[in-house]
C-alpha positions as CSV (number, residue, x, y, z in Angstrom):
1,X,0.0,0.0,0.0
2,X,2.8,2.4,0.9
3,X,4.6,1.6,-2.4
4,X,1.5,2.4,-4.4
5,X,1.0,5.7,-2.6
6,X,4.7,6.6,-3.2
7,X,4.4,5.7,-6.9
8,X,1.3,7.8,-7.2
9,X,2.9,10.8,-5.6
10,X,5.9,10.4,-7.9
11,X,3.7,10.2,-11.0
12,X,1.6,13.3,-10.0
13,X,4.7,15.2,-9.1
14,X,6.3,14.4,-12.5
15,X,3.1,15.4,-14.3
16,X,3.1,18.7,-12.4
17,X,6.7,19.4,-13.5
18,X,6.0,18.6,-17.1
19,X,2.7,20.5,-17.5
20,X,3.5,24.2,-17.6
21,X,1.2,26.6,-15.6
22,X,-1.5,28.4,-17.6
23,X,-0.4,32.0,-17.3
24,X,2.9,32.5,-15.6
25,X,3.1,35.9,-13.9
26,X,6.9,36.0,-13.4
27,X,9.7,34.8,-15.6
28,X,10.9,32.1,-13.2
29,X,7.5,30.4,-13.4
30,X,8.3,29.5,-17.0
31,X,11.3,27.5,-15.9
32,X,10.0,23.9,-15.7
33,X,11.8,22.7,-12.5
34,X,12.6,26.0,-10.8
35,X,10.3,25.3,-7.8
36,X,12.0,22.0,-7.2
37,X,15.6,23.4,-7.4
38,X,14.6,26.5,-5.3
39,X,13.1,24.3,-2.6
40,X,16.1,21.9,-2.6
41,X,18.6,24.7,-2.3
42,X,16.5,26.5,0.3
43,X,16.3,23.3,2.4
44,X,20.1,22.6,2.1
45,X,20.9,26.2,3.1
46,X,18.6,26.0,6.1
47,X,20.3,22.8,7.2
48,X,23.8,24.2,6.8
49,X,22.8,27.5,8.6
50,X,21.2,25.6,11.5
51,X,24.3,23.3,11.9
52,X,26.6,26.3,11.9
53,X,24.4,28.1,14.4
54,X,24.5,25.1,16.7
55,X,28.2,24.6,16.4
56,X,29.2,28.2,17.1
57,X,26.6,29.3,19.6
58,X,25.0,26.3,21.3
59,X,27.7,23.6,21.8
60,X,29.9,23.8,24.9
61,X,33.1,21.9,25.8
62,X,32.7,18.5,27.4
63,X,34.2,19.8,30.7
64,X,32.0,23.0,30.7
65,X,30.2,22.0,34.0
66,X,33.4,20.6,35.7
67,X,35.0,24.0,35.9
68,X,34.7,25.9,39.3
């Protein structure tokens, strides 16, 4: 059942990428997979930013609580 649902989502997503929108308002809406690439890059940048934020502002040394 899960495999069938995954295949259906893939097929409908592929159809959505191949069928252009009716009346694009902006130039980037004419690029077939712009939303996919934009979302992927945005997600990757968000992950990298959150890792850097955690590394430089949240992590402490292992002996942080042992100091007087």
